[in-house]
N, C-alpha and C positions, 0 to 999 in steps of 0.2 A: 409555773408555766410561762409567765410573762418573761422571766429572765431567759428561759430556754428559747422562746420565740425570738427575742432580741438577738441572742447569740447566733441563731440560725440565719436570721436576716443579715446580720453583719457579715457572716461567712459567705453568703450568696453574693452580697455586694462586692466583697473583696475579690471573689473568684471572677465575677463578671468584669470588674475593672481590670484585672490582670489579663483576662482573655481579650478584652477590647484592645488593650495596649499591645499585646503580642501580635494580634491580627493586623494592627495598623502601624506597627513599628514605633510605638510611642512608649516612652519610659513609664512604667507603672507608678513611679513616684509622682510623675507629672500629672497623671490621670487622677490620682488620689488627692492632689492639691489644687485641682481646678477651682473649687469654690473659694478657697482662701486666696488664690492668686487673683481671682476676679475682684475680690474685695480690695486688693492692694494696688490695682492698676489705676492709672489716670490721676487727675488732679485732686479728686475727692479724697484719696487716701495717701497722697504723696508725703504729707507731713504728719501722718497719724501713726507711724511706726507699725503699720499693719493692723491697727485697731480701728474698728468702725468709728466714724465721726458722729457723735451723738448730739453735740451742741447745735441747737437750731441756728445760732448766730453763724457758726462755721459752715454749716450746710448752706445757708443763704449766701455766704461770702463766695462760695464756689459753685453756685447753682448755674444751671443752663441759662442761656440768654433769654430774657423775657420777650425779646423781639427777635425772631430767628433770622439768621443771615440768609441771603438769597442770591442766586445767580441771575443777573439781569443783562439786558441788552445795553451796550455802551458804545457810542459812536463818536465820542470826543477825540480830539487829536492828542493822544497821550500814549507814550511807549508802554508796552507790556512791562509789568513790574512796578509801574508808578502807583503811588498811593495818593488819592485825592480826598481831602477832608472838606466836607461841605458844612460850614457852620450853621447856615440858615436851615438846612434840611436835617442837620444832626445825624448825618450818615457818612460813612467812610466807604470809598470805592477802591478796591484793589484791581487794577486793570490787568486783565488776562490776555488780551489780544483777540483777534478774530471777532471783534464786535461784542465782546463779553467782559463783564466785571463781576466780582463778588462784592455784594453790598452788605454792610454791617451797621447796626444801630450803635450810636456812640453818645457820650455826654461831652459837651464842649464847655468852653469857659463861660462863666456867668457874666453878667453886666460888669464892665470894667476890666475883664480878663480875656476877652476875645482877642485874637490876633490872626493875622494873615501873612502869607509869605511862602517861600520855597526853601526847603532844607533837604539834607541827605540823612539817611539812617547811618549813624556813626558807630553804634554799638548795639548789641542785643544781650539781654540778661534774663536768665530764668530765676524766678523767685527773688526779685531785686530788693536790695536794701533801700529803705526810704530815708532820705536825709532832707527834711523840710528846710527850705531856705530861711535864713535869719528873719527876713521881712515877713514871711508867713508866720513864723513862730511869734513874732512881736504882734502881728495883726490878730492872731487868734488869742493871744494872752490878754489883749484888751477886752475880749469877749468872755474872759474867764476860763478859756480852754488852753491848757498847757500841753504843747506838743513835745514829743521827744526830740532830742538832738539827732538821734538815729534809731531806726527800727529794722531789725533783721527781717528777711523775707519770711512770709508765713501767711496763714489764712486770715489773720487779722490785719495784715499790712495793706494800706490803701492802694499800693501799686499792683496788687494782685499777683498772678502767677508768672507774668512775662512783661518785659518792657523793651521798647524800641526807642533809643535815644536819638534826638533830632539835632544835628549839627552841634554847635557849642552852646545851644540854648539850655534853659532849665526845663524845657518841655519834653514830654515823652508820650508815646502811644503805649498805654499800659492797661492791665486788668484792673479790677476793682473789687472791693468788698461791699460795694453799694450798687448792686445791679438795678435797683429801683431808679437810679439816676439816669439810666440810659434813655436816650430820646429827649433829654432835657439839657439845659444850660446850667450846670451846677459845679463845674470844676474851677480850679484856679489857673486854667490855661492849658493843662494837659488834656490829652484825648483819652477818655476812658472807654474801655470795652468790657464786655462780659469775659470772664476768665476763659470760658470755652472758646469764645471767638478769638481772643488775642492769642491763644495757643495755636489755633488753626492758622491765623495770619502769620504768626511768628515763624512757623515751619515753612512758609512759602515766600518769605522776604529775606533778601540778602543785604548785608552791609553795603552801603553805597546807593541803595534805592532812593529815588526821588520822592519826596513828600510835599505835596502842594496843599496849602491850607487857604481856603477862600470863603468869602461870605456868600 
């Protein structure tokens, strides 16, 4: 009886799916694959080959921003499209114009690694390769931590899912696999964002945009 019931239920679902697709002009194959497609979309599944990400570490690496971005009033004299990084506030403002900006929580350089200045976005990269500078590798080696010469993009990569390169400097605005660092001063000078947030910003920033970093 159980097998018969399951078979009948499967038949009903299949018929309903086909009817739905026919009535709405949707491919039945698309309807039947909605659940699997949902699993495969977005940054959570992008490197998982369609398989659910089960590792707690990887889930944490691509988790939503612990401090949500917010649309705020912004009346400073800055052209729309400008990015302003406020080190002391540990927030990034993307100027939208009409007195508005999108405000994001970030992690900035720790003591000895803060910097200020104005740069242009010179490149944009999805799932960037991390190539730690030689001085960083030497510094970390003294602490007993051996950094790779290079690491391909992925969920364990410290640069996260997106990177905006700033001028000819070694600094970037990028994602992170340490979302707990947001709102703090813990980086080596780069501007960290939650992967969710950096993807949102990345889609709205063009090469050539001005980035102002201030205290």
